[in-house]
ROSE-4610 file (N, C-alpha, C; in Angstrom, 1 decimal, always signed):
// ROSE-4610
residu = [M/M/M/V/V/V/K/K/K/N/N/N/K/K/K/I/I/I/C/C/C/V/V/V/L/L/L/C/C/C/E/E/E/K/K/K/P/P/P/I/I/I/N/N/N/N/N/N/Y/Y/Y/N/N/N/A/A/A/G/G/G/F/F/F/N/N/N/H/H/H/F/F/F/K/K/K/I/I/I/D/D/D/E/E/E/S/S/S/Q/Q/Q/E/E/E/V/V/V/D/D/D/I/I/I/C/C/C/L/L/L/E/E/E/C/C/C/V/V/V/D/D/D/K/K/K/F/F/F/S/S/S/K/K/K/W/W/W/Q/Q/Q/Q/Q/Q/S/S/S/I/I/I/L/L/L/A/A/A/K/K/K/L/L/L/F/F/F/P/P/P/T/T/T/K/K/K/A/A/A/A/A/A/K/K/K/K/K/K/R/R/R/F/F/F/G/G/G]
num = [1/1/1/2/2/2/3/3/3/4/4/4/5/5/5/6/6/6/7/7/7/8/8/8/9/9/9/10/10/10/11/11/11/12/12/12/13/13/13/14/14/14/15/15/15/16/16/16/17/17/17/18/18/18/19/19/19/20/20/20/21/21/21/22/22/22/23/23/23/24/24/24/25/25/25/26/26/26/27/27/27/28/28/28/29/29/29/30/30/30/31/31/31/32/32/32/33/33/33/34/34/34/35/35/35/36/36/36/37/37/37/38/38/38/39/39/39/40/40/40/41/41/41/42/42/42/43/43/43/44/44/44/45/45/45/46/46/46/47/47/47/48/48/48/49/49/49/50/50/50/51/51/51/52/52/52/53/53/53/54/54/54/55/55/55/56/56/56/57/57/57/58/58/58/59/59/59/60/60/60/61/61/61/62/62/62/63/63/63/64/64/64]
x = [+78.7/+78.5/+79.5/+80.1/+80.7/+79.7/+79.9/+78.8/+80.2/+79.6/+80.3/+81.7/+81.8/+82.5/+82.6/+83.5/+83.4/+84.1/+83.4/+83.7/+85.4/+86.2/+87.5/+87.1/+86.1/+86.3/+85.5/+83.7/+83.1/+82.9/+83.4/+83.4/+81.8/+80.9/+79.9/+79.8/+79.1/+78.9/+78.6/+79.4/+79.0/+78.0/+76.8/+75.6/+75.9/+75.7/+75.6/+77.0/+78.1/+79.9/+80.0/+80.3/+80.9/+82.3/+83.1/+84.8/+85.0/+84.4/+84.5/+84.1/+83.2/+82.4/+83.3/+83.4/+83.7/+84.9/+85.9/+87.2/+88.4/+89.4/+90.2/+91.6/+92.1/+93.5/+94.8/+95.1/+95.8/+97.3/+98.1/+99.3/+99.3/+100.5/+100.7/+100.7/+101.1/+100.3/+99.5/+98.6/+97.7/+96.3/+95.4/+93.8/+92.8/+92.1/+90.6/+89.4/+88.3/+87.1/+86.3/+85.6/+84.7/+83.4/+82.4/+81.1/+81.0/+79.7/+79.4/+78.9/+78.3/+78.5/+79.8/+80.6/+81.8/+82.5/+82.6/+83.0/+82.4/+80.9/+80.1/+80.9/+80.9/+81.5/+82.4/+83.4/+84.8/+85.1/+84.0/+84.2/+83.6/+82.8/+82.0/+83.3/+83.8/+85.0/+86.2/+86.2/+87.5/+86.8/+85.4/+85.1/+85.4/+84.8/+85.1/+86.8/+87.3/+89.0/+89.6/+88.9/+89.3/+88.8/+87.3/+87.0/+87.0/+88.1/+88.8/+90.2/+90.7/+92.0/+92.0/+90.4/+90.1/+88.7/+88.8/+87.7/+86.6/+85.7/+84.9/+83.6/+82.7/+81.1/+80.3/+80.7/+79.9/+80.1/+81.4/+82.2/+81.8/+81.8/+81.5/+79.9/+79.3/+77.7/+77.2/+78.2/+77.8/+78.4/+79.2/+80.3/+80.4/+80.2/+80.1/+81.4]
y = [-18.9/-17.0/-16.8/-15.4/-14.6/-13.3/-12.7/-10.9/-10.1/-9.0/-7.7/-7.7/-8.3/-7.8/-6.3/-5.7/-4.3/-4.4/-3.6/-3.4/-2.5/-2.9/-2.0/-0.6/-1.0/+0.2/+1.6/+0.7/+1.6/+1.8/+1.1/+0.8/+0.6/+0.1/-0.7/-2.0/-2.2/-4.0/-4.5/-5.7/-6.8/-7.4/-7.6/-8.3/-9.8/-10.6/-12.4/-12.4/-12.1/-12.3/-13.9/-14.1/-15.4/-15.2/-16.1/-16.0/-15.8/-17.2/-17.1/-16.2/-15.2/-13.9/-12.6/-12.8/-11.6/-11.0/-12.2/-12.3/-12.1/-11.3/-11.1/-11.1/-12.1/-12.2/-11.2/-10.6/-9.2/-10.3/-10.7/-11.2/-11.9/-12.8/-13.1/-12.7/-11.2/-10.3/-9.5/-9.2/-8.3/-9.4/-8.8/-9.6/-8.6/-8.5/-7.4/-8.3/-7.7/-7.8/-7.0/-7.1/-6.1/-6.5/-5.9/-6.1/-6.5/-6.9/-7.6/-6.0/-5.3/-3.7/-3.1/-3.3/-2.7/-3.7/-5.2/-6.2/-6.0/-5.9/-5.2/-3.9/-3.1/-1.8/-1.7/-2.5/-2.9/-3.8/-4.5/-5.6/-4.9/-4.0/-3.0/-2.3/-1.4/-0.8/-1.4/-2.5/-3.6/-3.8/-4.0/-4.4/-3.3/-2.0/-1.2/-0.6/-1.0/-0.8/-1.8/-3.0/-4.2/-4.0/-3.1/-3.0/-1.6/-0.6/+0.3/-0.5/-1.8/-1.9/-3.4/-3.8/-4.8/-4.5/-3.5/-3.2/-4.4/-4.9/-5.6/-5.0/-5.5/-5.1/-5.0/-6.4/-6.5/-5.5/-5.0/-4.5/-3.2/-2.4/-1.3/-0.9/-2.0/-1.8/-1.3/-2.1/-2.4/-0.6/-0.8/+0.5/+1.8/+1.8/+3.1/+3.1]
z = [+82.5/+82.3/+83.4/+82.9/+84.3/+83.9/+85.3/+85.1/+85.6/+85.8/+86.0/+85.1/+83.9/+82.8/+82.2/+82.2/+81.7/+80.0/+79.2/+77.7/+77.7/+77.6/+77.3/+76.2/+75.7/+74.5/+75.1/+75.2/+75.4/+76.9/+77.8/+79.5/+80.0/+79.3/+79.8/+80.3/+81.1/+81.2/+80.1/+80.1/+79.4/+79.5/+79.0/+79.1/+78.5/+79.2/+78.9/+78.6/+79.3/+78.9/+78.6/+77.4/+76.9/+76.6/+76.8/+76.7/+75.4/+74.8/+73.2/+72.5/+72.8/+72.0/+72.4/+73.9/+74.6/+74.4/+74.6/+75.3/+74.3/+74.6/+73.1/+73.1/+72.9/+73.1/+72.0/+72.5/+71.7/+71.3/+72.4/+72.3/+73.8/+73.9/+75.2/+76.5/+76.2/+77.7/+77.7/+76.8/+76.6/+76.5/+77.2/+76.9/+77.5/+76.7/+77.0/+76.7/+77.2/+76.8/+76.5/+75.2/+74.4/+74.3/+74.4/+74.3/+73.2/+72.4/+71.4/+70.6/+71.1/+70.0/+69.4/+70.5/+70.1/+68.8/+69.1/+68.3/+66.6/+66.7/+65.3/+64.8/+66.0/+65.0/+64.6/+65.5/+64.6/+63.5/+63.7/+62.7/+61.1/+61.0/+60.3/+59.5/+60.6/+60.4/+59.4/+60.2/+59.2/+57.7/+57.8/+55.9/+55.1/+55.8/+55.5/+55.0/+55.8/+55.0/+54.2/+54.4/+53.1/+52.0/+51.6/+50.7/+49.9/+50.4/+50.0/+49.3/+50.2/+49.4/+48.8/+48.6/+47.8/+47.2/+46.2/+45.8/+44.7/+44.9/+44.5/+43.9/+43.1/+43.0/+44.3/+45.0/+46.3/+47.3/+47.5/+48.6/+48.1/+46.9/+46.0/+46.5/+46.2/+46.4/+48.0/+48.8/+50.1/+50.9/+50.8/+51.1/+50.3/+49.2/+48.1/+47.4]
């Protein structure tokens, strides 16, 4: 584990940094570190977008 990594989104220190969970490679020239809290927020945002694009009973129940 590596210490002193900072989340690129919220700029808070990333506790218990793990490259498998916190390091995001965008393309060959861009890589960022994201805390798990921001990963969770981004994931929920993405789920709500997908629920709007592909509405199902479960998605409607979860996201209205």
